[in-house]
Structures are given as C-alpha cells and as structure tokens.
C-alpha positions as MATLAB code, in Angstrom:
seq = 'MRIHNGRNFIRQIERHPEHFHMIHYSCRGLYDDNDALSPCITSIAITHYATQQTVSFSNHSIAEELHIPRKDIQGRSDEVELQLLQEFRTFIHDGQDKC';
ca = [
       1.248   -2.041  -28.275;
       3.640    0.398  -29.666;
       3.913    4.131  -28.791;
       6.120    6.328  -30.717;
       5.159    9.771  -28.444;
       3.249   11.282  -26.071;
       0.244   12.071  -28.568;
      -0.004    8.269  -29.371;
       0.227    7.341  -25.952;
      -2.539    9.520  -24.806;
      -4.817    8.355  -27.468;
      -3.918    4.768  -26.481;
      -5.148    5.497  -23.209;
      -8.264    7.144  -24.451;
      -9.217    3.937  -26.830;
      -7.990    1.127  -24.631;
      -7.968    2.535  -20.918;
      -8.625   -1.372  -19.800;
      -4.744   -1.969  -20.454;
      -3.271    0.955  -18.193;
      -2.332    1.261  -14.690;
      -1.001    4.272  -13.194;
       1.710    3.552  -10.614;
       2.714    6.010   -7.843;
       5.165    5.324   -4.847;
       6.619    7.502   -2.262;
       9.652    7.331   -0.433;
      11.370    8.778    2.601;
      13.220   11.819    2.018;
      15.653   11.881   -0.758;
      17.828   14.080    1.228;
      17.099   12.229    4.801;
      20.401   11.118    6.277;
      20.796    7.569    4.866;
      24.439    7.137    4.340;
      24.090    7.903    0.432;
      21.692    4.944   -0.009;
      18.584    4.902   -2.167;
      15.582    6.046    0.326;
      13.259    3.523    1.557;
      10.126    3.258   -0.207;
       7.237    3.820    2.305;
       4.012    3.090   -0.105;
       3.225    2.162   -3.690;
      -0.560    2.858   -4.825;
      -1.614    1.484   -8.340;
      -4.873    2.609  -10.005;
      -6.537    0.920  -12.970;
      -7.270    3.769  -15.597;
     -10.492    2.250  -16.722;
     -12.120    1.759  -13.491;
     -10.223    4.204  -11.165;
      -9.980    1.038   -8.292;
      -6.871    1.485   -6.548;
      -4.847   -1.002   -4.696;
      -1.967    0.601   -2.219;
       0.537   -1.157   -0.410;
       2.222    0.969    2.511;
       4.764    0.334    5.546;
       2.059    1.267    7.853;
      -0.186   -1.425    6.812;
       2.443   -4.161    6.194;
       3.834   -3.261    9.732;
       0.091   -4.244   10.846;
       0.632   -7.769    9.022;
       3.709   -8.363   10.502;
       2.722   -6.938   14.014;
       5.276   -4.451   14.072;
       4.607   -1.982   16.675;
       4.453    1.701   15.200;
       7.250    2.957   17.271;
       9.478    0.043   15.762;
       8.626    0.561   12.123;
      11.554    2.960   11.243;
      14.194    0.528   13.001;
      12.579   -2.409   10.953;
      12.121   -0.389    7.759;
      14.253   -2.863    5.686;
      12.066   -5.866    6.666;
       8.875   -3.755    6.136;
      10.244   -2.316    2.919;
      10.948   -5.739    1.854;
       7.646   -7.326    2.312;
       5.941   -4.511    0.629;
       8.001   -5.086   -2.315;
       7.066   -9.012   -2.248;
       3.449   -8.064   -1.971;
       3.658   -5.661   -4.984;
       5.553   -8.186   -7.110;
       2.825  -10.729   -6.359;
      -0.011   -8.165   -7.093;
       1.847   -7.538  -10.566;
       2.421  -11.205  -11.642;
      -0.297  -12.262  -10.186;
      -3.569  -10.176   -9.448;
      -3.395   -7.208  -12.018;
      -7.109   -7.977  -12.678;
      -7.948   -7.240   -8.875;
      -7.663   -3.482   -9.364;
];
C-alpha cells in the first residue's frame, strides 16, 4: 500500500482499517541517569484499528512470568526488557491476527 501524504494515509485507514495497527511504547525517563544509553523500554501496546483490540507487553507482566520479585525488577531490567522485546517480536512475526 503506497501512501504519499497524510491525507492519503487517513483515507487508507478509513477504507481499510483491518490493515492497520497502532503501536505505543513507553520507556523510562529520557533524562534519567543512564550513562547516555537509550532508556529501557517498559511497555508496548498494539491496538488493531478495526477492532480496537489491544495486546500489551509490560515489564511488570514479564517480570511476573520470569518469577522476578517486584523489588528486583530494576536490577534485572536488561533481562526483563530483552524478554519483552522477544515477545513483541514473536507477536509481530507470528501473531498479528490475535489482536
């Protein structure tokens, strides 16, 4: 699907909402003390435009899956973020029809 400008983009969404997903992600503060590294992604939500069904991935739900106590999440944030991103990738690759 070729979209040349914003107006065409909106028309395409209106004509074929089943082809579009909205993705929102959040991260730790951009200005936190993080040694100039990219901030850790803490959640990703994907909403199917036509159905408004949402699938979300969050560091707290991933930590629960990994049996990481709440007090230990920040210290194991790399492990939690990696798992979050792996699950997001799997969803995008295999499971878009589940949303």
